[in-house]
DODRENRO-911561 format. One record per residue (C-alpha): residue number from 0; x, y, z; residue in three letters. Coordinates in steps of 0.2 Angstrom, whole numbers, plus 2048, in hexadecimal, padded with zeros to 3 digits. Last residue first. Layout:
! residues N
ATOM,k,u,v,w,r
ATOM,NUM,X,Y,Z,Ala
...
END
This chain:
! residues 324
ATOM,k,u,v,w,r
ATOM,323,4F1,3BC,3B0,Asn
ATOM,322,4E1,3B5,3B7,Asn
ATOM,321,4E4,3A6,3C1,Glu
ATOM,320,4E4,393,3BF,Ile
ATOM,319,4EC,389,3CD,Thr
ATOM,318,4F1,376,3CD,Ile
ATOM,317,4F8,36F,3DD,Lys
ATOM,316,502,35E,3DD,Asp
ATOM,315,512,366,3DD,Gly
ATOM,314,510,377,3D7,Lys
ATOM,313,506,379,3C7,Arg
ATOM,312,503,389,3C0,Arg
ATOM,311,4F6,390,3B4,Ile
ATOM,310,4F7,3A2,3B0,Glu
ATOM,309,4E8,3A8,3A5,Leu
ATOM,308,4E6,3B8,399,Gly
ATOM,307,4E5,3AD,38A,Arg
ATOM,306,4F5,3A3,38E,Phe
ATOM,305,502,3A0,39B,Val
ATOM,304,50A,390,3A1,Val
ATOM,303,513,38D,3B1,Ile
ATOM,302,51C,37E,3B9,Gln
ATOM,301,522,380,3CB,Ala
ATOM,300,532,377,3CE,Lys
ATOM,299,532,364,3D2,Asn
ATOM,298,533,35E,3BF,Lys
ATOM,297,529,34F,3BD,Thr
ATOM,296,51D,358,3AF,Ser
ATOM,295,50D,350,3AC,Lys
ATOM,294,503,360,3B2,Ile
ATOM,293,50F,36A,3A7,Ile
ATOM,292,50A,361,398,Lys
ATOM,291,4F9,360,39C,Leu
ATOM,290,4F9,374,39B,Leu
ATOM,289,502,373,38A,Glu
ATOM,288,4F5,366,384,Arg
ATOM,287,4E7,372,38A,Ile
ATOM,286,4ED,381,382,His
ATOM,285,4F1,376,371,Ala
ATOM,284,4DD,371,372,Ser
ATOM,283,4D9,384,371,Glu
ATOM,282,4D2,391,37C,Ile
ATOM,281,4CE,3A0,371,Asp
ATOM,280,4BD,3A2,37A,Lys
ATOM,279,4BB,396,388,Leu
ATOM,278,4B0,3A1,392,Asp
ATOM,277,4AF,3A8,3A4,Gly
ATOM,276,4C1,3A9,3A6,Lys
ATOM,275,4C2,3A1,3B8,Lys
ATOM,274,4B4,394,3B7,Glu
ATOM,273,4B7,390,3A4,Leu
ATOM,272,4CA,38C,3A8,Ile
ATOM,271,4C4,380,3B5,Ala
ATOM,270,4B7,378,3A9,Asn
ATOM,269,4C4,377,39C,Leu
ATOM,268,4D1,36E,3A8,Leu
ATOM,267,4C3,362,3AC,Ile
ATOM,266,4BF,35F,39B,Gln
ATOM,265,4D0,35B,396,Lys
ATOM,264,4D4,350,3A4,Gln
ATOM,263,4C3,347,3A1,Leu
ATOM,262,4C7,342,390,Ser
ATOM,261,4D8,33D,395,Pro
ATOM,260,4D0,330,3A2,His
ATOM,259,4D4,334,3B3,Leu
ATOM,258,4E4,330,3BD,Ala
ATOM,257,4EC,340,3B7,Leu
ATOM,256,4DF,34B,3BF,Leu
ATOM,255,4E1,343,3D0,Lys
ATOM,254,4F5,344,3CF,Lys
ATOM,253,4F4,356,3C9,Ala
ATOM,252,4E7,35C,3D6,Ser
ATOM,251,4DB,36B,3D2,Leu
ATOM,250,4D4,370,3E3,Asn
ATOM,249,4C1,36E,3E4,Lys
ATOM,248,4C2,35B,3E2,Asn
ATOM,247,4B0,354,3E3,Lys
ATOM,246,4A9,363,3DA,Leu
ATOM,245,4B6,362,3CD,Ile
ATOM,244,4B3,350,3CB,Glu
ATOM,243,4A0,352,3CA,Lys
ATOM,242,4A3,360,3BC,Lys
ATOM,241,4AE,353,3B2,Ser
ATOM,240,4A1,346,3B3,Ile
ATOM,239,494,352,3AC,Gln
ATOM,238,49F,357,39E,Tyr
ATOM,237,4A4,345,399,Ile
ATOM,236,492,340,399,Leu
ATOM,235,48C,350,38F,Asp
ATOM,234,49A,34D,382,Phe
ATOM,233,495,33B,37F,Asp
ATOM,232,482,341,37C,Glu
ATOM,231,489,34F,371,Arg
ATOM,230,493,345,366,Ile
ATOM,229,485,338,363,Ser
ATOM,228,479,347,35E,Glu
ATOM,227,487,34E,353,Thr
ATOM,226,489,33E,34A,Ala
ATOM,225,476,33D,346,Asp
ATOM,224,478,34E,33F,Phe
ATOM,223,486,349,335,Ile
ATOM,222,47E,33A,32E,Thr
ATOM,221,46E,345,32A,Lys
ATOM,220,478,352,321,Lys
ATOM,219,482,344,318,Ile
ATOM,218,473,33C,310,Gly
ATOM,217,479,33B,2FD,Ser
ATOM,216,48A,334,305,Asn
ATOM,215,49B,335,2FB,Phe
ATOM,214,49C,33D,2EB,Asn
ATOM,213,48C,347,2E8,Lys
ATOM,212,487,34A,2FA,Glu
ATOM,211,499,34F,2FF,Leu
ATOM,210,49A,35B,2F1,Tyr
ATOM,209,48A,362,2F5,Pro
ATOM,208,48F,364,307,Ile
ATOM,207,4A0,36C,303,Leu
ATOM,206,49B,379,2F6,Gln
ATOM,205,48B,382,2FA,Asn
ATOM,204,489,37F,30C,Arg
ATOM,203,49B,37E,312,Ile
ATOM,202,4A0,38D,307,Lys
ATOM,201,490,396,30F,Asn
ATOM,200,497,392,320,Arg
ATOM,199,4A8,398,31C,Leu
ATOM,198,4A2,3AA,318,Tyr
ATOM,197,4A5,3B1,306,Glu
ATOM,196,49D,3A3,2FC,Ser
ATOM,195,48D,3AB,2F5,Glu
ATOM,194,47D,3A2,2F4,Leu
ATOM,193,478,3A8,306,Asn
ATOM,192,47B,3B9,301,Thr
ATOM,191,46A,3B7,2F7,Lys
ATOM,190,461,3B7,307,Asp
ATOM,189,450,3B0,301,Thr
ATOM,188,440,3B6,309,Arg
ATOM,187,431,3AC,30E,Tyr
ATOM,186,41F,3A8,305,Ser
ATOM,185,414,39B,30E,Leu
ATOM,184,408,390,303,Lys
ATOM,183,407,384,311,Ser
ATOM,182,40D,377,305,Thr
ATOM,181,41B,381,2FF,Lys
ATOM,180,420,387,310,Leu
ATOM,179,420,374,316,Tyr
ATOM,178,429,36E,308,Lys
ATOM,177,437,37C,30B,Ile
ATOM,176,438,377,31D,Ile
ATOM,175,43A,363,317,Glu
ATOM,174,448,369,30B,Asp
ATOM,173,451,371,31A,Lys
ATOM,172,452,362,324,Pro
ATOM,171,449,361,334,Ile
ATOM,170,453,35B,345,Asn
ATOM,169,457,36D,34A,Leu
ATOM,168,445,373,347,Leu
ATOM,167,440,377,35A,Pro
ATOM,166,450,380,35E,Arg
ATOM,165,44F,388,36F,Ile
ATOM,164,459,395,376,Ile
ATOM,163,456,39A,389,Cys
ATOM,162,464,390,391,Asn
ATOM,161,469,384,383,Lys
ATOM,160,45C,37A,37B,Lys
ATOM,159,45C,36F,36B,Tyr
ATOM,158,46F,370,36A,Ser
ATOM,157,47B,376,35D,Ile
ATOM,156,48C,36D,35B,Ser
ATOM,155,491,35E,363,Ser
ATOM,154,4A1,361,359,Leu
ATOM,153,4A5,371,363,Gly
ATOM,152,4A3,369,375,Ala
ATOM,151,4AD,359,36D,Leu
ATOM,150,4BC,363,368,Gly
ATOM,149,4BD,36F,35A,Ser
ATOM,148,4C8,374,34B,Gly
ATOM,147,4C4,380,33E,Arg
ATOM,146,4BF,373,331,Ile
ATOM,145,4B6,368,33D,Val
ATOM,144,4AD,377,344,Arg
ATOM,143,4A7,37C,333,Met
ATOM,142,4A2,36B,32F,Leu
ATOM,141,498,369,33F,Phe
ATOM,140,490,37B,33D,Thr
ATOM,139,48A,375,32B,Glu
ATOM,138,483,365,331,Ala
ATOM,137,479,36E,33F,Gln
ATOM,136,473,37C,333,Asp
ATOM,135,46D,36D,327,Asp
ATOM,134,463,366,336,Leu
ATOM,133,45A,376,339,Thr
ATOM,132,45D,386,343,His
ATOM,131,44D,391,344,Gly
ATOM,130,44E,399,354,Val
ATOM,129,442,39A,363,Ala
ATOM,128,447,3A6,371,Ile
ATOM,127,440,3A0,382,Tyr
ATOM,126,438,3A6,393,Asp
ATOM,125,431,3B8,390,Phe
ATOM,124,432,3C7,39D,Gly
ATOM,123,431,3D2,38F,Leu
ATOM,122,441,3DC,394,Glu
ATOM,121,44A,3CC,396,Lys
ATOM,120,445,3C4,386,Arg
ATOM,119,448,3D4,37D,Thr
ATOM,118,45A,3D5,384,Lys
ATOM,117,45C,3C2,37F,Glu
ATOM,116,457,3C5,36D,Phe
ATOM,115,461,3D5,36B,Phe
ATOM,114,471,3CC,373,Asp
ATOM,113,46E,3BE,367,Tyr
ATOM,112,46E,3C8,357,Arg
ATOM,111,47D,3D3,35B,Ile
ATOM,110,486,3C4,360,Lys
ATOM,109,482,3BA,351,Arg
ATOM,108,487,3C9,346,Leu
ATOM,107,499,3C9,34F,Val
ATOM,106,49A,3B7,34D,Asp
ATOM,105,496,3B8,33B,Glu
ATOM,104,4A4,3C3,337,Pro
ATOM,103,49F,3D3,32F,Ile
ATOM,102,4A3,3D6,31D,Asn
ATOM,101,498,3E5,319,Lys
ATOM,100,4A4,3F1,322,Asn
ATOM,99,4A0,403,325,Arg
ATOM,98,48E,401,329,Gln
ATOM,97,490,3F2,333,Leu
ATOM,96,49E,3FC,33D,Ser
ATOM,95,492,40B,341,Ala
ATOM,94,485,400,348,Gly
ATOM,93,490,3F5,353,His
ATOM,92,48B,3FE,362,Arg
ATOM,91,479,3F9,35E,Thr
ATOM,90,469,403,35A,Glu
ATOM,89,470,409,349,Ser
ATOM,88,472,3F7,343,Pro
ATOM,87,45F,3F4,344,Lys
ATOM,86,455,3EA,351,Leu
ATOM,85,443,3E6,350,Leu
ATOM,84,436,3DF,35B,Phe
ATOM,83,425,3DA,354,Phe
ATOM,82,415,3D5,35F,Lys
ATOM,81,40C,3C6,358,Phe
ATOM,80,3FA,3C7,34F,Asn
ATOM,79,3FF,3B9,343,Tyr
ATOM,78,3FF,3C3,334,Lys
ATOM,77,405,3D3,33D,Leu
ATOM,76,414,3C9,341,Ala
ATOM,75,417,3C3,32F,Leu
ATOM,74,414,3D5,329,Lys
ATOM,73,423,3DA,334,Arg
ATOM,72,42C,3CC,32E,Val
ATOM,71,42A,3D0,31C,Phe
ATOM,70,42E,3E3,31F,Asp
ATOM,69,43E,3DE,328,Glu
ATOM,68,443,3D3,31A,Asp
ATOM,67,43F,3E0,30D,Lys
ATOM,66,44A,3ED,317,Gln
ATOM,65,458,3E1,315,Ser
ATOM,64,456,3DF,302,Asp
ATOM,63,456,3F1,300,His
ATOM,62,468,3F3,308,Gly
ATOM,61,470,3E1,30A,Arg
ATOM,60,479,3E5,31A,Leu
ATOM,59,46B,3EE,322,Asn
ATOM,58,46E,3E4,332,Tyr
ATOM,57,45C,3E2,334,Asn
ATOM,56,458,3D6,344,Val
ATOM,55,447,3CF,346,His
ATOM,54,43D,3CA,356,Ala
ATOM,53,42C,3C3,356,Val
ATOM,52,420,3C0,365,Thr
ATOM,51,417,3B1,36C,Leu
ATOM,50,40E,3AD,37C,Glu
ATOM,49,40B,39A,37C,Leu
ATOM,48,3FC,38F,383,Thr
ATOM,47,404,380,37C,Tyr
ATOM,46,3F6,379,371,Lys
ATOM,45,3F0,38C,36E,Lys
ATOM,44,401,392,367,Lys
ATOM,43,405,381,35E,Leu
ATOM,42,3FF,389,34C,Lys
ATOM,41,407,399,34F,Ser
ATOM,40,417,390,354,Phe
ATOM,39,417,387,343,Ile
ATOM,38,415,397,33A,Asp
ATOM,37,423,39F,343,Leu
ATOM,36,42F,391,341,Leu
ATOM,35,42A,390,32F,Ala
ATOM,34,42F,3A3,32C,Thr
ATOM,33,43F,39F,336,Ser
ATOM,32,444,391,32B,Asp
ATOM,31,43F,399,31A,Pro
ATOM,30,447,3A9,31D,Gly
ATOM,29,43E,3B9,324,Gly
ATOM,28,44C,3BA,331,Ser
ATOM,27,440,3B5,33F,Cys
ATOM,26,445,3B2,352,Ala
ATOM,25,435,3AD,35B,Ile
ATOM,24,434,3B3,36C,Ile
ATOM,23,42C,3A7,378,Ile
ATOM,22,421,3A8,387,Lys
ATOM,21,41E,397,38E,Ser
ATOM,20,40C,392,394,Gly
ATOM,19,40F,380,391,Arg
ATOM,18,422,37A,395,Pro
ATOM,17,431,37C,38A,Phe
ATOM,16,43D,373,37F,Leu
ATOM,15,43C,363,389,Asn
ATOM,14,447,35A,37D,His
ATOM,13,43B,34C,378,Gln
ATOM,12,42C,357,37B,Phe
ATOM,11,430,365,370,Ile
ATOM,10,438,35A,363,Thr
ATOM,9,428,34F,362,Asn
ATOM,8,41E,35F,360,Gln
ATOM,7,42A,365,352,Val
ATOM,6,428,354,349,Lys
ATOM,5,414,355,34A,Lys
ATOM,4,416,367,343,Ile
ATOM,3,420,35F,334,Leu
ATOM,2,413,352,331,Asn
ATOM,1,406,35E,32D,Pro
ATOM,0,3F7,35D,339,Met
END
C-alpha cells in the first residue's frame, strides 16, 4: 500500500475523522488534491465499509475550462462507480451575479460551494463531507490571516474535522500529492487562474511563500503547519475554560471577568457575543478592546458601547449584551 494512503489512515485514526460504515461526500474540483482524495477513498472504501459519492461545483467562471473540469470529474465518478452531484451557477441565487462579474470574492464562492455540499449531504442522509485541503493550504491560510489581522481562533487556521467537514489530507504537502498522482498514473485538471495573482491567496502562494522559502526557510510551509497545530491546541484550551466560566457565571460580572487572565477575558466576551449574534463576522480586536475599556471603567454611571448591531452595557458590576 502506498505510503500516502498509510498516512491518511493514520490521520483518520489520530483525529477520529469518521467511524466505519460512514457515508461520505467527496468534494472534487478535478484538481490534484481532490483527485488524489477521491482515489485514496476509493481504495479505503472496503476497509472502512464506506458509502461514497462525488460532488462538484461548476461556477462557469473560466468558460470552456470550467466545462472540461465538470466533464473530468463526472468521468472520475463513473470510473469509481460513484454517484455524481453537480451544482452550476444558474442553480443558485448568486447565478446572475457570477455571470456578470468574474471577480467574485473568494468567501462568496466558498459559501456557494459549502452550502451546496451541506444541502446534498442532508438530502442524501450522509454523514460527512471530505475536502482536499493540504499542508500547503494550511500555510497559505495562516499567512493570509496574519496579513488581514486575526486572533488565536483565526491563526489556529483549518481543522482536521469541524462539524461534518473532514480534511484527511491536511498534513500532506502538495508535492507529495503530485508524486502520488504521478506514481499512480492519475491525470488531473490544472486551474490556470491559480497562477494569477489577483486574489490574496494566490499572491501568497505564488509570491510570498516562494520568497520565504528562498530567503528565510526552505521548509517554511511545514514550520507554519506545526505552529498552527500548537496554536490550535492552545486556543482549544482557552476556549474550553472560557465556556466553563460562562456556564458557571451565567450573568456576566465585571469584577469576576477582570479577575481572570486577559486571554480568558477576551474569549469569554467573544463567546457571549457569539451567543447573542450567532456569528463573529466583522467582530474585530478593536471592538473587544473598547468593550474591556468600559468594563474596566471606574465611573459610576452606566457605560455603553455600540458596534455591529450590538449594544453592550456595563452598569455597576453587571454586563449585558443586547441586539441594537
